[in-house]
C-alpha positions as CSV (number, residue, x, y, z in Angstrom):
1,M,53.0,-8.6,0.8
2,T,50.4,-6.4,1.3
3,T,47.9,-4.7,-1.3
4,D,46.8,-1.2,-0.4
5,T,43.8,-0.5,-2.9
6,R,42.9,3.0,-1.9
7,I,39.5,4.1,-3.3
8,D,39.3,7.6,-4.4
9,P,36.0,9.5,-3.1
10,T,35.9,11.1,-6.2
11,T,35.4,8.5,-8.3
12,E,31.8,7.5,-9.4
13,P,30.9,4.3,-10.6
14,P,30.3,3.7,-14.4
15,R,26.4,4.9,-15.1
16,R,24.4,2.1,-16.7
17,R,21.6,3.0,-19.2
18,T,19.5,1.6,-16.3
19,D,20.4,4.3,-13.6
20,E,19.4,7.0,-16.2
21,I,16.3,5.5,-16.7
22,L,15.2,5.0,-12.9
23,A,16.3,8.9,-12.3
24,M,14.6,9.6,-14.9
25,L,11.2,7.6,-13.5
26,A,12.0,9.3,-9.8
27,E,12.2,12.4,-11.3
28,R,8.6,12.4,-13.1
29,V,6.9,10.3,-10.8
30,G,8.5,12.5,-7.4
31,G,7.3,15.7,-9.4
32,R,3.6,14.8,-9.8
33,F,3.6,13.6,-6.3
34,T,3.1,16.5,-3.8
35,A,1.2,17.8,-1.0
36,S,-1.7,18.7,-3.3
37,T,-1.6,15.4,-4.9
38,V,-2.6,13.8,-1.2
39,F,-3.9,16.9,0.5
40,G,-6.5,18.6,-2.7
41,S,-6.8,22.4,-2.8
42,P,-9.1,24.0,0.4
43,V,-12.5,24.9,-0.2
44,E,-13.9,27.3,2.2
45,R,-17.6,28.2,2.5
46,E,-19.5,30.2,5.8
47,G,-16.7,29.8,7.5
48,V,-16.0,26.0,7.1
49,T,-12.8,24.8,5.2
50,V,-12.5,21.5,3.6
51,I,-9.0,19.8,2.9
52,P,-9.7,16.4,1.1
53,V,-7.6,14.0,1.8
54,A,-5.9,11.3,-0.4
55,T,-4.2,7.8,-0.5
56,V,-1.6,7.3,-2.7
57,R,0.5,4.6,-3.9
58,F,3.0,4.4,-6.0
59,G,6.4,2.1,-7.2
60,F,8.8,2.4,-10.0
61,G,11.6,-0.3,-10.4
62,G,14.0,-1.0,-13.7
63,G,16.8,-3.9,-14.9
64,G,18.8,-4.6,-17.2
65,G,21.3,-7.3,-18.3
66,T,23.3,-8.9,-20.5
67,D,24.1,-12.0,-22.4
68,P,27.9,-12.2,-23.6
69,S,27.1,-15.2,-25.9
70,S,25.2,-13.1,-28.4
71,Q,26.4,-10.1,-27.4
72,Q,23.2,-8.8,-26.1
73,N,22.2,-6.4,-23.4
74,G,19.1,-4.8,-22.4
75,D,17.7,-2.2,-20.2
76,G,14.2,-1.4,-19.1
77,G,12.2,0.3,-16.4
78,G,8.5,1.3,-15.3
79,G,6.3,2.6,-13.0
80,A,2.5,2.6,-11.5
81,G,0.7,4.6,-8.7
82,S,-3.0,4.7,-7.5
83,G,-4.6,7.0,-5.7
84,A,-8.1,7.1,-3.7
85,P,-10.1,9.0,-1.5
86,T,-9.4,8.8,2.4
87,G,-11.6,11.7,3.4
88,Y,-11.5,15.2,4.7
89,I,-10.6,17.5,6.9
90,E,-12.7,20.1,8.5
91,I,-11.9,23.5,10.2
92,K,-14.5,24.8,12.0
93,D,-14.4,27.5,14.9
94,R,-10.7,27.0,15.1
95,R,-10.9,23.5,15.5
96,S,-10.2,20.4,13.2
97,R,-11.4,17.2,12.9
98,F,-10.6,14.3,10.2
99,V,-13.8,12.4,8.5
100,P,-13.0,9.2,6.9
101,I,-14.9,8.5,3.6
102,V,-16.8,5.1,4.3
103,H,-17.0,2.8,1.0
104,P,-20.0,1.1,0.7
105,A,-18.9,-2.0,-0.7
106,R,-16.1,-2.3,1.7
107,M,-18.6,-1.8,5.1
108,A,-20.8,-4.5,3.6
109,A,-18.2,-6.9,3.3
110,L,-16.8,-6.0,6.9
111,C,-20.6,-7.1,7.7
112,C,-20.8,-10.0,6.3
113,T,-17.6,-11.5,7.2
114,T,-18.4,-10.3,11.0
115,A,-21.8,-12.1,10.9
116,I,-20.0,-15.2,9.2
117,T,-17.1,-15.0,11.7
118,M,-19.6,-15.0,15.0
119,A,-21.9,-17.5,13.8
120,L,-19.6,-19.8,13.5
121,I,-18.5,-19.0,16.8
122,L,-21.7,-18.9,18.3
123,R,-23.0,-22.0,17.0
124,P,-24.2,-24.5,19.1
125,R,-21.7,-27.6,19.6
126,H,-23.3,-31.0,18.9
127,A,-21.5,-33.5,20.9
128,R,-21.2,-36.9,19.8
129,P,-22.4,-39.5,22.2
130,T,-19.9,-41.1,23.8
131,E,-19.5,-44.8,24.4
132,A,-20.7,-44.4,28.2
133,R,-24.1,-42.5,27.3
134,R,-24.8,-45.3,24.7
135,R,-24.6,-48.7,26.8
136,R,-27.7,-48.2,29.0
137,P,-27.3,-50.8,32.2
138,A,-29.2,-53.7,32.1
139,S,-32.2,-53.8,34.6
């Protein structure tokens, strides 16, 4: 005996409130992050065009659950994002170049870390005297 279960491609799984919340978040968040969010509006002065560039990160999530013993259920969702300037693209004389923005605090931390690492690597190694060197032959 075989059971033939066919899935109707037109049948959609039941939608839950969590799905609606996630769809709404994706629509709202995705609608705000466009190319102009990452690449700002170009500025042109004296034949030089500057396009600001930023790094943008975001994430969102949601979930839901039920407790059959107390006949309760719940849904929720949320999202967060951040943006930081990365540099700018300079277009001059039909040539372009990306100029990164250097953060002073990051550069200081990098310099300190490099100095400490080099000091640890290049420090003189004081070897302990071995037993053979400690004993002197009797004269």
